[in-house]
N, C-alpha and C positions, 0 to 999 in steps of 0.2 A: 237847067238844074236849079232847084230852089235850095239855096244854101244859107238864107237868112230871112227872117220875117219879123213883124212887129205886132204888139198887142197894146193898143192905146187904152189907158184906163178911163178915158173920157167917152167911151162908146155908149151910145144910147140905143138906137135901133139895132136889131139883131136878125140875121138870117142863119142862125146856128142850128137850131132844132126846135120843132114844134113843141109847145107846152113844156118848155124847159123849167126846171125847178128854180125858183128865185135864189135859193141858197147856192146853186151852181154859179149863177151869174154874179152873186156877191163874192164868191170865192175867186172867180176870174178877175173881178175888179180889184180885190185885195192883192192878188199876185201881181197884176199889171201896175198897180200903184207902187208896190214895193220895188218894182223893176222899171219904173217910169223912165222913158227916154232911152232905154237899152234896146238892142236888137238881139233877137233870139238866134243863137248860133248852135251848130251841132255840139253835142256833149262829147267829151274826150278825156284823155288821161289827166290833163291839167285843168280843163274847163268843165267843172262838175255841175253846170247849171241843169236843174231839173225843171221841165216845162209843163204847163197845164195840158191835160188831155181829157176829153169826154169819152168815157168808157161805159160798157154795159154795167148796170148795177142791179141790185135786188129789187126788180120791179120798175125801175126808172133809171135813165142815164145818170151817171155820177161823175164827179171831178176827182182826178188824181194827177200826180206829176210823173213825168216819164223821161227817159233817156233818149235823146234824139240820135239815132243810129243804133246798129245792132252790136251786141257784145257776143263774142265767140271765144270760148276757151279762157274766159276771165279777162279778155282784152277787147278794145274796140276792133270791130271787124277790119281785116286787111283789104277786103273788097268794098266798093262803094255801096253804102247801105243807108244813107240819109234819105235817098229818094228811090222809089221803085217804079219802073215804067208800067203803065197800064197794059201795054201789049204783052209784057212778060207774065203778068197775072192772068191774062186771058188764056195763055198757053199753059200756065202752071198754077192751077187754082189752089194748090196747097198753101200758097202764101196768103190766102184769104181767110185762113182758119180763125184768126183773131184780128179785130179791127177797132179803130178808134177815130175820133174826130179831133182835129187840131184847131183850136180857136185862134183867130188872127184878125187884125184890121188892115194888114198890108203884107206884101212880100217884095223882095228886092231882086233885081237881075241887072247884069251889065250888058249893054248893047255893044257888039263888036262890029267893025274894028275901032269905033270911036272911043271905046272904053267909057261910055257915058252910063252912069247908074240911073235906073228907073225904079220908081216906087209904084207898085200895082195896087189899085184900090177898087173896092166894090161900092158903088153908089157914093163915091167920094170919101168913104171911111167907115162904113158900117161894119159891125162884127160879122164874120162869116166863118164857115167851117171847111177845113181841108181834109179830104179823105186820107186815112193812114192805115197801114197794116202794122201789127204789133207781134212781139214775141217776148218771152221772159229771158233775161240775161243776167249773168253774175259777173261781178268784178273780181280781180285777183284777191282782194281782201275779204271776199265771201258775201258781199252785199248783193241782194237781188233787186232788179228793177224791171218795170215794164219798158221795153225798148220800142221805138216807133220809127217808121219810114214813111215819108209823105208820098202818096201816089201821084205820078206825073203823067200828063196826057199831052197830045199835040195841041199847040196854041191855035186859036182861031186866026183868020187872016189879018184882022186889024191889030193884032198883038204880035204876030209872027215876025214882023220886021224888027222888033226889039229882042225877042227870044222865041225860039221855035217850040219850047215846052212851057207848060204851066201846071200848077197844082190842080188836081181834080177837086173842084169846088162842089159842095153838096147843098142843094136847096133844102131849106128847113124841113119841108114835108117828107124828105127822104132820109133825114138824119137817123131816126129810130130804126128804120129798116137796115141802114148801113151797119149799124151796131149789132143787130140781132138776127138778120136773115141767114139762111144756110150759106156756107162758104162755097158757092158755085159761081160759074161765070155769069149766071143770070143777074145777080145783084150788082156785079161790076158793070155789065152792059147797061143795066137800068140807070146806074149812077152816071155813066158816060153820056147817055142820052139826055138825062135830066140836066146835067151840067151845061149843056149847050144853051139851055134857056137863060143861063146867067151871063153868057158871053158878052152881050152888048152892054151889060152893067159894069164891066171891068174896063178901067182906064189905066194907062201907063203914064206917069208923070216924070219927066226928066229931072234929074238933080244935078245937071251939068257934070263937072268932074269932081264935085264935092260930094262924097258918099254920105256925109253927115252921120246920121245914126247907124248907117250900115257898117261903120267902122268900129262902133263901140261894143265892147264885150262885157259879159258879166264878170 
């Protein structure tokens, strides 16, 4: 389960989405710089961090901030909603109606039983995109947000010893299609197949028992 990730403002190379608008990248850098050194955690009753998302725009992908996890009946969902299994979406394609890309430069998982935290990186720290599904949600005070859930898939063999699941990473060439394609199993299956091409570029770096930035909150 991906329960925290990072966005380092020093990113240079990107595997986020082809032909991305420079204004989107500048918006990401500005958000990351404002929150430098922090770890992105699920949004909740007390932790109201809103995090950058790439969403479909008027003719081109655009940047907005979203609530990590779903809101139901004005409250954070009582069921697990920060992650969604790819297998569940294959069976119930209704969850694919609205989608986004979550920009990140790392994510964190704890290896058990050693309780050793690991930082997962692509190409040592490049900007990448995690597939997400979205829906609109309202808080008890009447504010509406785009809520997102990161799509998780089985981890490849060289990472499974740390954690058996990982985010569905999207190659840049598939980014636009992920945002705009029809909400059918076809786009999910295409994304899962394409993600396998990134597997060998992903490494897990142990952080001993010092979680470092994985402990810091907004």
